[in-house]
VOVOBA-776414 format. One record per residue: residue number from 1; x, y, z of N, C-alpha, C in turn. Coordinates in steps of 0.1 Angstrom, whole numbers. Layout:
BEGIN
     k      nu      nv      nw     cau     cav     caw      cu      cv      cw
   NUM       X       Y       Z       X       Y       Z       X       Y       Z
...
//
This chain:
BEGIN
     k      nu      nv      nw     cau     cav     caw      cu      cv      cw
     1    -134     117     166    -117     115     167    -110     126     167
     2    -101     129     158     -89     140     161     -93     148     146
     3     -84     159     146     -82     164     131     -73     155     124
     4     -75     148     114     -67     140     102     -63     149      93
     5     -52     147      88     -47     154      74     -39     143      69
     6     -40     141      53     -33     131      49     -26     141      40
     7     -12     140      39      -2     151      31       7     142      24
     8      14     149      13      27     142       8      39     143      20
     9      47     136      19      60     133      25      68     143      26
    10      74     148      35      84     157      30      97     152      39
    11     109     155      33     120     148      37     121     152      54
    12     119     161      57     118     167      73     111     161      81
    13     101     151      76      91     142      81     101     128      85
    14     112     124      79     119     113      81     119     109      96
    15     124     116     104     126     113     122     112     106     125
    16     100     117     122      90     111     130      82     100     121
    17      86      95     109      82      83      99      91      72     111
    18     100      74     111     113      64     117     104      60     133
    19     101      71     138      96      69     153      80      61     150
    20      74      64     142      63      54     138      65      37     135
    21      77      37     125      79      26     120      86      18     133
    22      90      21     139      99      15     152      87      10     161
    23      74      16     163      66       9     172      57       1     164
    24      55       4     151      45      -1     143      47     -17     139
    25      60     -17     138      68     -32     135      74     -39     141
    26      73     -53     142      80     -62     150      93     -67     144
    27      95     -66     133     106     -68     122     115     -59     120
    28     129     -59     124     138     -53     122     140     -49     108
    29     138     -57      98     138     -54      88     128     -46      83
    30     117     -46      88     105     -38      83     105     -24      91
    31     111     -23      97     116     -12     106     128      -3      98
    32     135      -9      93     145      -5      85     138      -2      73
    33     134     -11      64     132      -8      50     118       1      48
    34     108       0      55      97      13      57     104      25      56
    35     114      29      64     118      42      68     127      45      54
    36     134      35      46     140      39      33     133      41      23
    37     121      33      25     110      34      13     106      46      15
    38     101      52      23      96      65      24     102      77      18
    39     118      75      17     123      85      12     126      79      -8
    40     124      67     -10     126      59     -20     113      55     -31
    41     102      56     -24      91      53     -31      87      65     -41
    42      81      64     -52      76      71     -60      67      79     -54
    43      57      76     -44      47      83     -36      50      76     -20
    44      51      88     -15      48      86       1      40      96       8
    45      30      92      13      18     100      20      18      97      35
    46      18     106      42      16     107      59       5     111      62
    47      -2     104      74     -15     107      82     -12     116      92
    48     -14     128      93     -12     137     108     -24     139     115
    49     -24     134     130     -35     137     137     -29     147     149
    50     -39     157     149     -34     168     156     -21     172     155
    51     -14     171     141      -1     181     138      10     168     141
    52       9     156     145      16     147     148      14     134     135
    53      25     129     130      26     119     121      22     106     128
    54      10     100     122       7      87     130       5      74     120
    55       6      80     106       5      69      97      11      72      85
    56      15      62      76      24      64      63      22      51      53
    57      19      57      45      17      46      28      28      49      23
    58      36      42      11      44      43       5      42      34      -7
    59      39      41     -20      32      31     -30      40      36     -45
    60      35      29     -56      39      35     -71      28      29     -80
    61      28      36     -91      21      25    -100      34      20    -112
    62      34       8    -112      46       2    -120      44      -2    -133
    63      53       4    -142      47       0    -157      51     -12    -161
    64      47     -21    -166      49     -31    -175      46     -31    -189
    65      51     -40    -197      49     -37    -212      36     -34    -215
    66      24     -44    -206      10     -42    -216       2     -36    -202
    67       8     -33    -194      -4     -26    -181       5     -18    -171
    68       0     -10    -163       5      -2    -151      -3      -9    -139
    69       4     -12    -130       1     -20    -119       2     -11    -107
    70      -5      -9     -97      -3      -3     -86       3     -10     -77
    71      12      -8     -65      19     -16     -58      21      -9     -47
    72      15     -13     -33      19      -7     -22      30     -14     -16
    73      41      -5     -11      52     -11      -7      51     -11       8
    74      46       0      15      47      -2      29      31       6      33
    75      24       0      45      13       9      48      14       5      65
    76      18      16      73      18      13      88      12      26      93
    77       7      22     104       2      35     115       6      32     131
    78       8      41     136      10      38     151       1      31     158
    79       6      20     167      -5      13     175     -16      20     182
    80     -13      34     187     -23      38     194     -31      44     188
    81     -29      44     174     -39      52     163     -42      42     155
    82     -45      26     154     -52      18     152     -65      19     149
    83     -71      10     141     -84       4     143     -92      19     145
    84     -88      29     137     -96      44     137    -101      48     119
    85     -95      42     112     -98      44      99     -84      53      91
    86     -75      53      99     -65      58      94     -58      51      83
    87     -53      40      86     -51      32      72     -60      30      63
    88     -70      28      64     -83      27      50     -81      43      45
    89     -80      54      52     -80      68      47     -66      66      34
    90     -54      64      41     -42      61      35     -42      53      23
    91     -48      45      23     -50      33      13     -60      41       1
    92     -70      45      10     -79      52      -4     -73      62     -13
    93     -65      69      -6     -60      81     -13     -50      76     -22
    94     -40      67     -17     -27      59     -27     -38      53     -37
    95     -46      47     -36     -55      40     -47     -59      54     -58
    96     -67      64     -49     -71      75     -58     -57      81     -71
    97     -47      79     -64     -39      86     -71     -31      74     -82
    98     -31      63     -78     -28      55     -89     -37      52     -99
    99     -48      53     -97     -61      55    -109     -58      66    -121
   100     -55      78    -114     -51      90    -120     -38      84    -130
   101     -30      76    -122     -17      73    -132     -20      62    -142
   102     -34      57    -142     -37      46    -151     -36      32    -144
   103     -33      29    -132     -30      16    -127     -46       8    -126
   104     -41      -4    -135     -51     -16    -135     -55     -19    -125
   105     -48     -23    -114     -49     -31    -103     -39     -28     -93
   106     -44     -31     -80     -37     -26     -69     -30     -39     -62
   107     -17     -39     -60     -12     -50     -54      -5     -48     -40
   108      -4     -58     -33       3     -57     -20       5     -72     -14
   109      18     -72      -7      23     -84      -1      22     -82      15
   110      20     -95      22      22     -96      35      28    -109      39
   111      34    -112      51      38    -122      53      27    -132      60
   112      28    -146      59      17    -155      61      11    -151      75
   113      21    -149      86      19    -148     100      11    -132     102
   114      13    -124      95       7    -111      97      -7    -109      96
   115     -16    -114     104     -28    -117     106     -35    -102     103
   116     -32     -94     109     -34     -81     112     -34     -75      97
   117     -25     -75      91     -23     -67      79     -34     -74      69
   118     -34     -89      70     -41    -100      62     -58     -93      62
   119     -63     -93      75     -76     -87      77     -77     -73      71
   120     -68     -63      72     -69     -52      66     -68     -50      55
   121     -62     -56      45     -61     -57      29     -76     -64      27
   122     -80     -74      33     -94     -82      30    -105     -74      33
   123    -104     -65      42    -116     -56      49    -118     -46      39
   124    -107     -45      28    -106     -31      24    -106     -36       7
   125    -114     -46       5    -116     -52      -8    -106     -58     -15
   126     -94     -63     -11     -84     -69     -17     -86     -84     -13
   127     -81     -91     -26     -81    -107     -23     -69    -114     -25
   128     -70    -124     -19     -56    -132     -20     -53    -135     -33
   129     -46    -139     -39     -43    -147     -51     -29    -154     -55
   130     -29    -165     -60     -20    -175     -61      -9    -166     -70
   131       3    -175     -71      13    -171     -80       5    -174     -98
   132      -2    -188     -96      -6    -193    -109     -18    -182    -114
   133     -27    -181    -105     -37    -170    -108     -29    -155    -116
   134     -17    -153    -108     -13    -140    -111      -7    -139    -126
   135      -3    -153    -129       4    -155    -145      -8    -156    -155
   136     -17    -162    -150     -29    -157    -160     -35    -142    -161
   137     -33    -136    -151     -35    -120    -153     -25    -114    -161
   138     -14    -115    -157      -3    -107    -161       9    -115    -174
   139       9    -129    -173      18    -138    -181      29    -139    -172
   140      36    -150    -176      48    -153    -167      60    -142    -167
   141      64    -137    -176      72    -126    -175      70    -116    -168
   142      60    -108    -169      54     -97    -161      50    -101    -146
   143      45    -112    -144      44    -123    -132      59    -114    -122
   144      70    -122    -129      85    -123    -123      87    -108    -119
   145      84    -100    -131      90     -85    -131      82     -79    -115
   146      71     -83    -114      61     -76    -107      64     -83     -93
   147      67     -95     -92      70    -100     -78      86     -97     -78
   148      92     -95     -85     106     -89     -79     107     -76     -71
   149      96     -65     -83      96     -51     -81      90     -53     -64
   150      80     -61     -59      73     -62     -48      81     -70     -34
   151      92     -74     -40     104     -83     -30      95     -91     -25
   152      88    -103     -31      80    -116     -30      92    -125     -23
   153      88    -131      -8      94    -140      -4      87    -152      -4
   154      92    -164      -8      83    -175      -6      75    -176       3
   155      63    -178       5      55    -180      17      46    -168      19
   156      49    -156      12      44    -145      14      29    -145       7
   157      18    -137      13       7    -135       9       4    -125      -3
   158       1    -125     -15      -3    -116     -27     -15    -113     -26
   159     -19     -99     -23     -34     -94     -25     -32     -89     -36
   160     -46     -85     -44     -48     -78     -55     -61     -70     -56
   161     -64     -61     -61     -77     -54     -61     -78     -46     -73
   162     -89     -48     -78     -91     -43     -90     -93     -30     -90
   163     -90     -20     -98     -87      -4     -99    -104      -2    -104
   164    -113       4     -97    -125      11    -104    -122      26    -109
   165    -125      29    -121    -124      42    -124    -137      50    -123
   166    -132      61    -121    -145      69    -118    -155      66    -125
   167    -155      69    -142    -165      71    -149    -172      57    -149
   168    -170      46    -144    -173      32    -143    -183      36    -130
   169    -180      42    -124    -188      41    -107    -199      50    -113
   170    -197      62    -121    -210      71    -124    -218      64    -133
   171    -216      55    -141    -228      46    -148    -237      41    -140
   172    -234      36    -130    -244      30    -117    -252      37    -113
   173    -251      52    -113    -258      62    -109    -268      68    -117
   174    -266      65    -129    -276      69    -137    -291      62    -138
//
């Protein structure tokens, strides 16, 4: 493959992020909001291949009264660089940061028609969850808060993945 570097987003990256968003998304709304999100998200990472930005992830650790929940705002990779593990590397790095910030779970949304993104999340250990299941996990009020924060639209598919703490992983190695 190529030299891949994952690093924090800088404001000077904005034009390159926009260039990737324009070709990565079909929806005009996603093209727009993913670029806005690069500036507004608590965390934005970019993937550079040979010095050129080819992927972006925007995310946060969102504090609820009884937990901290990780939330993926947007993740997108230039179509010419998809299916090379770049999205997965961005996602893993974001998950590491959210674990350090004490997120209990990671959440993501996608549209019901977006099969490629559904497969991506499922292949990375995320599972679909209903709003009913979400309420059982978080309670009704916190479910409403998180869905509002995630900008949920009726019909969106909700994904969740339990955070794995590093010390839990090491127990299995002993």
